[in-house]
C-alpha positions in Angstrom: -7.2 10.7 15.5 -7.9 14.1 14.0 -9.7 16.9 15.9 -13.0 16.3 14.1 -14.5 12.9 14.3 -17.5 12.0 12.1 -19.7 9.0 13.0 -21.9 7.7 10.2 -24.8 5.7 11.4 -24.6 2.8 8.9 -22.1 0.9 6.7 -24.4 0.3 3.7 -23.5 1.6 0.2 -25.4 4.9 0.7 -23.5 5.6 4.0 -20.2 4.6 2.4 -20.9 6.9 -0.5 -21.7 9.7 1.9 -18.4 9.1 3.8 -16.4 9.2 0.5 -18.2 12.4 -0.5 -17.5 14.1 2.8 -13.8 13.1 2.7 -13.6 14.6 -0.8 -15.4 17.9 0.2 -13.7 18.6 3.5 -10.1 20.0 3.4 -9.0 19.1 6.9 -7.9 15.8 8.1 -11.1 14.2 9.4 -11.7 10.8 11.0 -14.8 9.1 9.7 -16.1 6.1 11.7 -19.1 3.9 11.2 -21.4 3.3 14.1 -20.4 -0.4 14.2 -16.7 0.5 14.8 -15.4 -0.4 18.2 -13.8 3.1 18.5 -17.3 4.5 18.7 -18.0 2.6 21.8 -14.9 4.0 23.4 -15.9 7.5 22.4 -19.4 7.0 23.9 -17.7 6.1 27.2 -15.2 9.0 27.0 -17.7 11.6 26.0 -21.1 11.0 27.6 -24.0 12.5 25.7 -27.7 11.7 25.1 -27.0 12.3 21.4 -25.3 9.0 21.0 -28.7 7.2 21.2 -30.0 9.0 18.2 -29.7 7.4 14.7 -28.0 10.2 12.9 -24.7 11.4 11.6 -22.7 12.6 14.5 -19.8 15.1 14.7 -17.6 14.9 17.7 -15.4 17.9 18.5 -13.8 18.4 21.9 -16.3 17.2 24.5 -19.4 17.9 22.3 -21.5 15.5 20.2 -23.5 17.2 17.4 -26.2 15.5 15.4 -28.2 16.0 12.2 -27.9 19.5 10.7 -25.6 20.7 13.5 -23.2 17.9 12.7 -23.2 18.6 9.0 -22.8 22.4 9.7 -19.7 21.6 11.8 -18.3 19.4 9.1 -19.0 22.0 6.4 -17.1 24.6 8.4 -14.0 23.1 6.9 -15.3 22.5 3.4 -13.1 23.1 0.4 -13.5 26.5 -1.3 -15.3 25.2 -4.4 -18.1 23.8 -2.1 -18.4 26.9 0.1 -21.7 28.0 -1.5 -23.3 24.9 0.0 -22.9 26.5 3.4 -25.7 29.0 2.5 -28.2 26.2 3.2 -27.5 26.7 6.9 -29.3 30.0 6.8 -32.5 28.0 7.0 -34.0 27.2 10.4 -32.5 24.3 12.2 -36.0 22.6 12.5 -36.4 22.6 8.7 -32.8 21.3 8.2 -33.4 18.5 10.7 -36.7 17.6 9.1 -35.0 17.5 5.7 -32.2 15.3 7.2 -34.8 12.9 8.6 -36.6 12.7 5.3 -33.4 11.8 3.4 -32.4 9.3 6.2 -35.9 7.7 6.1 -35.9 7.5 2.4 -32.4 6.2 1.8 -33.9 2.9 1.0 -35.0 4.6 -2.2 -31.4 5.2 -3.2 -30.0 2.0 -1.8 -32.2 -1.0 -1.1 -29.4 -2.7 0.9 -29.4 -0.1 3.7 -30.5 -1.7 7.0 -30.7 1.4 9.2 -34.1 2.2 10.7 -34.5 5.8 11.4 -36.6 6.5 14.5 -38.7 9.6 14.8 -37.1 11.4 17.7 -37.8 14.7 19.3 -34.7 16.4 20.6 
């Protein structure tokens, strides 16, 4: 596996689209797994973290598990040159970025009616 592992929380069309888009945007070799993949269970045992319980995109690097906007910021660190201006969004406060992530995740049913992931309101 590559150094950066991305765990996407569902395997619906919206989540698959997101995975394809990330693969296109990021220049480094990146492993993308869906939450239902057996390798994710192995990662959870290998790298203990309370972040595994949160329904969110996750980035795993080294012994750290990042969620929501932190996970996306880590992924975008290796984004292709043409997409670099998107990194400016991370100037915004983390709370606002996480709230925006939650809004998109909660309303993904609007974009894809087949998505079965239920986003829980969590306070981290």
